[in-house]
C-alpha positions as a Markdown table, in Angstrom:
| # | Residue | x | y | z |
|---|---|---|---|---|
| 1 | Met | 7.4 | -21.8 | 28.2 |
| 2 | Thr | 6.1 | -22.8 | 24.7 |
| 3 | Pro | 3.3 | -25.3 | 24.8 |
| 4 | Pro | 4.3 | -28.6 | 23.2 |
| 5 | Asp | 1.6 | -28.3 | 20.5 |
| 6 | Ala | 2.5 | -24.7 | 19.5 |
| 7 | Pro | 3.7 | -24.1 | 15.9 |
| 8 | Ala | 7.4 | -23.6 | 15.6 |
| 9 | Thr | 8.5 | -20.1 | 14.8 |
| 10 | Asn | 11.7 | -18.5 | 13.6 |
| 11 | Gln | 13.5 | -15.5 | 15.1 |
| 12 | Asp | 11.9 | -13.2 | 12.5 |
| 13 | Gly | 8.4 | -14.2 | 13.6 |
| 14 | Thr | 7.7 | -16.5 | 10.6 |
| 15 | Ser | 6.4 | -20.0 | 11.1 |
| 16 | Ala | 8.6 | -23.0 | 10.3 |
| 17 | Asp | 7.3 | -23.0 | 6.7 |
| 18 | Gly | 8.1 | -19.3 | 6.2 |
| 19 | Arg | 4.7 | -17.9 | 6.7 |
| 20 | His | 4.3 | -14.5 | 8.4 |
| 21 | Pro | 1.6 | -13.7 | 10.9 |
| 22 | Leu | 0.7 | -10.6 | 8.9 |
| 23 | Ala | 1.5 | -8.9 | 5.6 |
| 24 | Met | 0.4 | -5.5 | 4.4 |
| 25 | Val | -0.3 | -4.4 | 0.8 |
| 26 | Tyr | -0.7 | -0.7 | 0.0 |
| 27 | Gly | -2.1 | 0.6 | -3.3 |
| 28 | Gly | -1.6 | 3.7 | -5.4 |
| 29 | Gly | -3.4 | 7.0 | -5.6 |
| 30 | Gly | -1.1 | 10.0 | -5.7 |
| 31 | Val | -0.7 | 12.3 | -2.7 |
| 32 | Val | -4.2 | 11.5 | -1.6 |
| 33 | Gly | -3.3 | 7.8 | -1.8 |
| 34 | Ile | -0.3 | 8.4 | 0.5 |
| 35 | Ala | -2.6 | 10.1 | 3.0 |
| 36 | Tyr | -5.2 | 7.3 | 2.8 |
| 37 | Thr | -2.9 | 4.4 | 3.1 |
| 38 | Ser | -0.9 | 6.1 | 5.9 |
| 39 | Gly | -4.1 | 7.0 | 7.8 |
| 40 | Val | -5.6 | 3.5 | 7.6 |
| 41 | Ala | -2.2 | 2.1 | 8.7 |
| 42 | Ala | -2.1 | 4.5 | 11.7 |
| 43 | Gly | -5.7 | 3.5 | 12.6 |
| 44 | Leu | -4.9 | -0.2 | 12.5 |
| 45 | Arg | -1.9 | 0.4 | 14.8 |
| 46 | Ala | -4.0 | 2.3 | 17.2 |
| 47 | Ala | -6.3 | -0.8 | 17.4 |
| 48 | Gly | -3.4 | -3.0 | 18.2 |
| 49 | Ile | -2.4 | -4.4 | 14.8 |
| 50 | Glu | 1.3 | -3.8 | 14.4 |
| 51 | Val | 1.5 | -3.0 | 10.7 |
| 52 | Ala | 5.0 | -1.4 | 10.8 |
| 53 | Ala | 7.0 | -4.5 | 11.7 |
| 54 | Val | 5.7 | -6.8 | 9.0 |
| 55 | Pro | 6.4 | -7.4 | 5.3 |
| 56 | Ala | 4.8 | -4.6 | 3.2 |
| 57 | Leu | 4.3 | -4.4 | -0.5 |
| 58 | Gly | 3.7 | -0.9 | -1.9 |
| 59 | Thr | 2.5 | 0.2 | -5.3 |
| 60 | Ser | 3.0 | 3.8 | -6.3 |
| 61 | Ala | 1.6 | 6.0 | -3.4 |
| 62 | Gly | 1.6 | 2.8 | -1.3 |
| 63 | Ser | 5.3 | 2.4 | -1.7 |
| 64 | Trp | 5.8 | 5.7 | 0.2 |
| 65 | Thr | 3.7 | 4.5 | 3.1 |
| 66 | Ala | 5.4 | 1.1 | 3.2 |
| 67 | Ala | 8.8 | 2.8 | 3.3 |
| 68 | Ala | 7.9 | 5.4 | 5.9 |
| 69 | Leu | 6.3 | 2.8 | 8.3 |
| 70 | Ala | 9.3 | 0.5 | 8.1 |
| 71 | Leu | 11.6 | 3.4 | 8.9 |
| 72 | Gly | 9.4 | 4.7 | 11.8 |
| 73 | Leu | 8.5 | 7.9 | 10.0 |
| 74 | Pro | 5.2 | 9.6 | 10.7 |
| 75 | Tyr | 2.8 | 10.7 | 8.0 |
| 76 | Gln | 3.6 | 14.3 | 8.8 |
| 77 | Asp | 7.1 | 13.8 | 7.3 |
| 78 | Leu | 5.5 | 12.7 | 4.0 |
| 79 | Ala | 2.9 | 15.5 | 4.1 |
| 80 | Ala | 5.6 | 18.1 | 4.4 |
| 81 | Leu | 7.3 | 17.1 | 1.2 |
| 82 | Pro | 7.0 | 19.3 | -1.8 |
| 83 | Val | 4.7 | 18.0 | -4.6 |
| 84 | Pro | 6.5 | 18.4 | -8.0 |
| 85 | Ala | 4.9 | 20.5 | -10.6 |
| 86 | Leu | 3.0 | 18.2 | -13.0 |
| 87 | Pro | 3.8 | 17.2 | -15.6 |
| 88 | Ser | 7.5 | 17.0 | -15.0 |
| 89 | Arg | 10.2 | 15.7 | -17.3 |
| 90 | Arg | 13.2 | 16.2 | -15.1 |
| 91 | Pro | 15.0 | 12.9 | -14.4 |
| 92 | Gly | 15.2 | 12.0 | -10.8 |
| 93 | Val | 12.6 | 14.6 | -9.6 |
| 94 | Leu | 10.7 | 12.1 | -7.4 |
| 95 | Ala | 13.9 | 10.4 | -6.1 |
| 96 | Asp | 15.2 | 13.9 | -5.0 |
| 97 | Val | 12.0 | 14.5 | -3.0 |
| 98 | Ala | 12.1 | 11.0 | -1.5 |
| 99 | Arg | 15.7 | 11.3 | -0.3 |
| 100 | Gln | 14.6 | 14.3 | 1.8 |
| 101 | Val | 12.9 | 11.7 | 4.1 |
| 102 | Phe | 14.4 | 8.3 | 3.3 |
| 103 | Gly | 18.0 | 9.3 | 2.5 |
| 104 | Glu | 19.9 | 6.2 | 1.3 |
| 105 | Ala | 18.1 | 3.9 | 3.7 |
| 106 | Thr | 17.1 | 0.4 | 2.7 |
| 107 | His | 14.8 | -2.0 | 4.6 |
| 108 | Pro | 14.2 | -5.7 | 4.1 |
| 109 | Leu | 10.5 | -5.7 | 5.0 |
| 110 | Val | 9.7 | -3.4 | 2.1 |
| 111 | Ser | 9.1 | -4.3 | -1.5 |
| 112 | Val | 7.5 | -2.3 | -4.3 |
| 113 | Ser | 6.0 | -3.0 | -7.7 |
| 114 | Ala | 7.1 | -1.2 | -10.8 |
| 115 | Val | 6.8 | -1.8 | -14.5 |
| 116 | His | 10.0 | -2.4 | -16.5 |
| 117 | Val | 9.8 | 0.0 | -19.4 |
| 118 | Arg | 11.7 | -2.2 | -21.9 |
| 119 | Ser | 9.7 | -5.4 | -21.3 |
| 120 | Gly | 6.4 | -4.0 | -20.1 |
| 121 | Arg | 6.5 | -6.5 | -17.3 |
| 122 | Arg | 6.0 | -5.9 | -13.6 |
| 123 | His | 9.0 | -6.3 | -11.3 |
| 124 | Ile | 8.9 | -6.6 | -7.6 |
| 125 | Leu | 11.9 | -4.6 | -6.3 |
| 126 | Asp | 13.5 | -5.5 | -2.9 |
| 127 | Gly | 13.8 | -2.7 | -0.4 |
| 128 | Gly | 16.6 | -4.6 | 1.4 |
| 129 | Thr | 18.7 | -4.4 | -1.8 |
| 130 | Phe | 18.0 | -0.9 | -3.2 |
| 131 | Pro | 17.6 | 2.5 | -1.6 |
| 132 | Leu | 13.9 | 3.1 | -0.7 |
| 133 | Ala | 14.1 | 6.6 | -2.3 |
| 134 | Asp | 14.9 | 5.0 | -5.7 |
| 135 | Leu | 12.2 | 2.3 | -5.3 |
| 136 | Val | 9.4 | 4.8 | -4.5 |
| 137 | Ala | 10.4 | 7.0 | -7.4 |
| 138 | Ala | 10.3 | 4.0 | -9.8 |
| 139 | Ser | 7.0 | 2.7 | -8.4 |
| 140 | Ser | 5.4 | 6.2 | -8.6 |
| 141 | Ala | 6.5 | 7.3 | -12.1 |
| 142 | Val | 3.1 | 7.9 | -13.6 |
| 143 | Pro | 3.4 | 7.9 | -17.4 |
| 144 | Gly | 2.7 | 11.3 | -18.8 |
| 145 | Leu | 3.1 | 13.1 | -15.5 |
| 146 | Leu | 6.6 | 11.9 | -14.3 |
| 147 | Pro | 9.6 | 10.5 | -16.0 |
| 148 | Pro | 10.7 | 6.8 | -15.6 |
| 149 | His | 13.2 | 6.2 | -12.9 |
| 150 | Arg | 16.3 | 4.0 | -13.2 |
| 151 | Val | 17.0 | 1.2 | -10.6 |
| 152 | Asp | 19.9 | -1.1 | -11.1 |
| 153 | Gly | 20.4 | 0.0 | -14.7 |
| 154 | Arg | 16.7 | -0.5 | -15.7 |
| 155 | Leu | 14.1 | 2.1 | -16.3 |
| 156 | Tyr | 10.7 | 1.7 | -14.5 |
| 157 | Ile | 7.3 | 3.4 | -14.5 |
| 158 | Asp | 4.4 | 3.3 | -12.0 |
| 159 | Gly | 3.5 | -0.2 | -10.8 |
| 160 | Gly | -0.1 | 0.8 | -11.0 |
| 161 | Met | 0.1 | 0.3 | -14.7 |
| 162 | Trp | 0.1 | -3.4 | -14.0 |
| 163 | Ser | -2.1 | -3.7 | -10.9 |
| 164 | Ala | -3.4 | -1.2 | -8.4 |
| 165 | Thr | -2.0 | -3.3 | -5.6 |
| 166 | Ser | -0.2 | -6.4 | -7.0 |
| 167 | Val | -1.9 | -8.6 | -4.3 |
| 168 | Asp | -0.5 | -11.7 | -5.9 |
| 169 | Ala | 3.0 | -10.7 | -5.0 |
| 170 | Ala | 2.2 | -10.2 | -1.3 |
| 171 | Ala | 4.3 | -12.1 | 1.3 |
| 172 | Ile | 2.7 | -15.4 | 2.3 |
| 173 | Ala | 1.0 | -14.8 | 5.7 |
| 174 | Asp | -1.8 | -16.0 | 7.9 |
| 175 | Arg | -3.5 | -12.6 | 7.4 |
| 176 | Val | -3.1 | -10.1 | 4.6 |
| 177 | Ile | -4.5 | -6.6 | 4.7 |
| 178 | Val | -4.9 | -4.8 | 1.4 |
| 179 | Val | -5.4 | -1.0 | 1.6 |
| 180 | Ala | -6.7 | 0.2 | -1.8 |
| 181 | Pro | -7.2 | 4.0 | -2.2 |
| 182 | Leu | -8.8 | 3.9 | -5.6 |
| 183 | Ala | -11.0 | 0.8 | -5.5 |
| 184 | Gly | -14.7 | 0.6 | -5.2 |
| 185 | Arg | -17.9 | 1.9 | -6.9 |
| 186 | Val | -17.9 | 5.1 | -4.9 |
| 187 | Met | -14.7 | 6.1 | -6.7 |
| 188 | Gly | -16.5 | 6.4 | -10.0 |
| 189 | Pro | -15.7 | 4.6 | -13.3 |
| 190 | Met | -12.0 | 4.2 | -12.4 |
| 191 | Gly | -12.8 | 2.8 | -9.0 |
| 192 | Arg | -15.4 | 0.4 | -10.4 |
| 193 | Val | -12.8 | -1.1 | -12.7 |
| 194 | Ala | -10.1 | -1.2 | -10.1 |
| 195 | Gly | -12.4 | -2.7 | -7.6 |
| 196 | Ala | -13.6 | -5.4 | -9.9 |
| 197 | Leu | -10.0 | -6.3 | -10.8 |
| 198 | Leu | -9.0 | -6.3 | -7.2 |
| 199 | Glu | -11.9 | -8.6 | -6.2 |
| 200 | Arg | -10.7 | -11.0 | -8.8 |
| 201 | Glu | -7.1 | -10.8 | -7.5 |
| 202 | Leu | -8.3 | -11.4 | -4.0 |
| 203 | Gly | -10.4 | -14.4 | -5.2 |
| 204 | Arg | -7.4 | -15.9 | -6.8 |
| 205 | Trp | -5.4 | -15.3 | -3.6 |
| 206 | Arg | -8.0 | -17.1 | -1.5 |
| 207 | Asp | -8.0 | -20.0 | -4.0 |
| 208 | Arg | -4.2 | -20.4 | -3.7 |
| 209 | His | -4.0 | -19.7 | 0.0 |
| 210 | Pro | -7.2 | -21.1 | 1.5 |
| 211 | Thr | -5.9 | -21.0 | 5.1 |
| 212 | Ser | -5.0 | -17.3 | 4.9 |
| 213 | Asp | -7.4 | -14.4 | 5.8 |
| 214 | Ile | -7.2 | -11.5 | 3.3 |
| 215 | Arg | -9.1 | -8.3 | 3.7 |
| 216 | Met | -9.4 | -5.2 | 1.5 |
| 217 | Ile | -9.9 | -1.8 | 2.9 |
| 218 | Arg | -11.1 | 1.0 | 0.5 |
| 219 | Pro | -12.6 | 4.5 | 0.7 |
| 220 | His | -16.2 | 5.1 | 1.7 |
| 221 | Arg | -18.6 | 7.6 | 0.2 |
| 222 | Ala | -17.6 | 10.5 | 2.4 |
| 223 | Met | -14.0 | 10.1 | 1.2 |
| 224 | Ala | -15.0 | 9.8 | -2.4 |
| 225 | Arg | -16.9 | 13.1 | -2.2 |
| 226 | Ile | -13.7 | 14.8 | -1.0 |
| 227 | Ile | -11.4 | 13.1 | -3.6 |
| 228 | Gly | -13.7 | 13.7 | -6.6 |
| 229 | Val | -13.2 | 12.2 | -10.0 |
| 230 | Arg | -10.5 | 14.4 | -11.6 |
| 231 | Pro | -7.2 | 12.4 | -11.7 |
| 232 | Leu | -5.1 | 15.5 | -10.8 |
| 233 | Ala | -7.2 | 15.9 | -7.6 |
| 234 | Leu | -5.2 | 13.0 | -6.3 |
| 235 | Phe | -2.2 | 15.3 | -6.0 |
| 236 | Asp | -4.1 | 18.0 | -4.0 |
| 237 | Ala | -2.5 | 18.4 | -0.6 |
| 238 | Glu | -5.6 | 19.9 | 1.0 |
| 239 | Arg | -7.7 | 16.9 | 0.0 |
| 240 | Ala | -5.0 | 14.6 | 1.3 |
| 241 | Thr | -5.2 | 16.3 | 4.8 |
| 242 | Glu | -8.9 | 15.7 | 5.0 |
| 243 | Ile | -8.6 | 12.1 | 3.8 |
| 244 | His | -5.9 | 11.2 | 6.3 |
| 245 | Ser | -8.1 | 11.9 | 9.3 |
| 246 | Leu | -11.1 | 10.0 | 7.9 |
| 247 | Ala | -8.8 | 7.1 | 6.9 |
| 248 | Tyr | -7.4 | 7.0 | 10.4 |
| 249 | Glu | -10.9 | 6.6 | 11.8 |
| 250 | Gln | -11.7 | 3.9 | 9.2 |
| 251 | Gly | -8.5 | 2.0 | 10.0 |
| 252 | Ala | -9.2 | 2.1 | 13.7 |
| 253 | Arg | -12.7 | 0.7 | 13.2 |
| 254 | Trp | -11.4 | -2.0 | 10.8 |
| 255 | Gly | -8.7 | -2.9 | 13.4 |
| 256 | Asp | -11.2 | -3.4 | 16.1 |
| 257 | Glu | -13.3 | -5.5 | 13.8 |
| 258 | Ile | -10.4 | -7.6 | 12.7 |
| 259 | Gln | -9.3 | -8.1 | 16.3 |
| 260 | Ser | -12.7 | -9.2 | 17.4 |
| 261 | Thr | -13.8 | -11.3 | 14.4 |
| 262 | Ala | -14.2 | -14.9 | 15.5 |
| 263 | Thr | -14.4 | -16.3 | 12.0 |
| 264 | Pro | -11.6 | -15.0 | 9.8 |
| 265 | Asp | -13.6 | -15.0 | 6.6 |
| 266 | Gly | -16.6 | -13.1 | 8.0 |
| 267 | Pro | -16.9 | -9.7 | 6.1 |
| 268 | Pro | -16.8 | -6.5 | 8.2 |
| 269 | Pro | -19.9 | -4.3 | 8.2 |
| 270 | Asp | -20.3 | -1.8 | 5.4 |
| 271 | Gln | -19.4 | 1.2 | 7.6 |
| 272 | Phe | -15.8 | -0.1 | 7.6 |
| 273 | Gly | -15.6 | 0.6 | 3.9 |
| 274 | Arg | -15.7 | -2.9 | 2.4 |
| 275 | Val | -18.7 | -2.5 | 0.2 |
| 276 | Ala | -19.6 | 1.2 | 0.3 |
């Protein structure tokens, strides 16, 4: 029986005002980024945070993780996919790879960020409307490495050209967890810039949603040493395998911390990767 003072909820788990209990945001980072975001998500699930049944916004690599989780696919299915030779100019190359696991599936809990080529503006594409294979191909089309991909008659490139995570477009929720593979000082110059931008995005989110708890999870030093600083290292399958196991451990520790934190805004210790 529901207590008389309990907040009203809808059948989809949202509150009466449309807020979700949890929303996930997954950032970009190539094949290594897929391994990192998938590993963290798996660790969070192991700690009791059900990340697969909540709204998920993916950017570039993160779009693959968001789609796979929504469809109940394990990371191993993504890890087994062939990595296209880079650079590639063949139209549809990424969508062809994505269809090997996603087929023509759609899913209403998934959305992805991509940059519209003609306008240069970011669009948030709905996974309930368009095939996930097309969305991840559009969101992951890194300029200079992969060709733009067409969705609904429009050409798109990598959503990371606008923001590493597009936190501002996340679903409104009581708790938002941002998994950012490339953010933080330990990731070198690119990570320092991405981390600073993301901290600003998180600050703006907190200003707009003061009753929400938002956390950012990012790589620690041991991961940074594996990844290195060369951009093409992000597409190295061996590095990805190493990162996935470390990310799982980090996600599980974060999950335990989030579950046990009495005050939502209290920052987790450094060993969980927030500052390192």
